[in-house]
C-alpha positions in Angstrom: 146.2 196.5 108.7 149.7 197.0 110.2 152.2 194.3 109.6 153.9 193.2 112.9 156.1 190.3 112.9 158.0 190.5 116.0 156.8 191.9 119.3 159.3 193.1 122.3 158.2 194.0 125.5 160.4 196.7 127.8 160.1 195.5 131.6 161.1 199.2 132.7 158.1 202.1 133.3 157.9 204.6 131.0 156.3 208.1 131.6 153.1 208.0 129.5 153.3 211.5 128.9 156.1 210.7 126.4 155.2 211.2 122.7 156.3 209.6 119.4 159.9 210.9 119.6 160.5 210.1 123.3 159.0 206.5 122.9 161.4 206.4 119.6 164.4 207.1 121.6 163.3 204.8 124.4 163.2 202.1 121.9 166.5 202.7 120.4 167.9 203.1 124.0 166.6 199.7 125.4 166.6 197.6 122.4 169.3 199.2 120.1 167.2 200.2 117.1 163.8 200.6 115.9 163.4 197.3 113.1 160.8 197.4 110.3 157.7 195.4 111.6 158.5 195.2 115.3 155.9 196.5 117.7 157.7 197.6 121.2 155.7 197.6 124.4 156.1 200.0 127.5 153.7 200.6 130.8 153.6 202.9 133.6 154.6 202.0 136.7 151.4 201.3 137.9 150.7 199.0 135.0 147.4 200.5 134.3 148.4 202.3 130.9 150.1 200.7 128.2 151.8 202.5 124.7 153.0 200.6 121.7 155.3 201.9 119.3 155.4 200.1 115.8 157.9 200.9 112.9 155.7 199.8 109.6 158.9 200.1 107.4 157.4 203.8 106.5 157.0 205.0 109.7 156.4 205.4 113.1 153.0 204.7 114.8 152.3 205.2 118.8 149.1 203.8 120.3 148.1 203.7 123.8 145.8 202.0 125.9 144.2 202.7 129.4 142.4 200.2 131.7 139.5 201.8 134.2 140.0 198.7 136.2 143.0 196.5 137.1 146.3 196.6 135.4 148.1 194.8 132.9 150.3 191.8 133.9 153.7 193.3 133.4 157.0 191.7 134.5 158.0 194.7 136.7 161.3 194.4 138.6 162.6 191.6 136.1 166.3 191.2 135.7 165.7 191.2 131.8 165.2 194.6 130.1 163.2 193.4 127.3 161.0 190.1 126.7 160.0 188.6 123.3 156.4 187.7 122.8 154.4 185.8 120.1 151.1 187.1 118.8 148.9 185.1 121.3 150.7 186.6 124.3 150.3 190.1 122.6 146.9 189.4 122.2 146.2 188.1 126.0 148.1 190.9 127.3 146.5 194.1 125.6 143.2 192.4 127.0 144.7 192.2 130.6 145.2 188.5 130.9 148.0 186.5 132.4 150.0 186.2 128.9 152.8 184.6 130.5 151.1 181.4 130.8 150.9 180.9 127.1 153.5 179.4 125.1 153.9 178.6 121.4 150.8 177.7 119.6 148.8 178.4 123.0 150.1 175.7 125.0 150.1 176.3 129.1 153.6 176.0 130.3 152.6 177.7 134.0 150.1 177.4 136.4 
């Protein structure tokens, strides 16, 4: 299992044809550096595809997920280029659920 301590989401869309090197360059451009045990999430313009780049302390992992119906709840057009997520929010996001409604410890903060 890959240990993930910090989760960051990039709000600007990324071309899903990007490979590991391009995604890593995007992480460095948006977040300043790729830190160990950190996951960086990117989506395409339609928000129906998701890529996750994880630095595990030794190397880089790149995973992709595509929804056949619907889209991921993504903060497109946000003023911030990056957002921090907790594990519950990541789990909800990957399932296509409204992750912004979950706060710390699963507390609902928005209706």
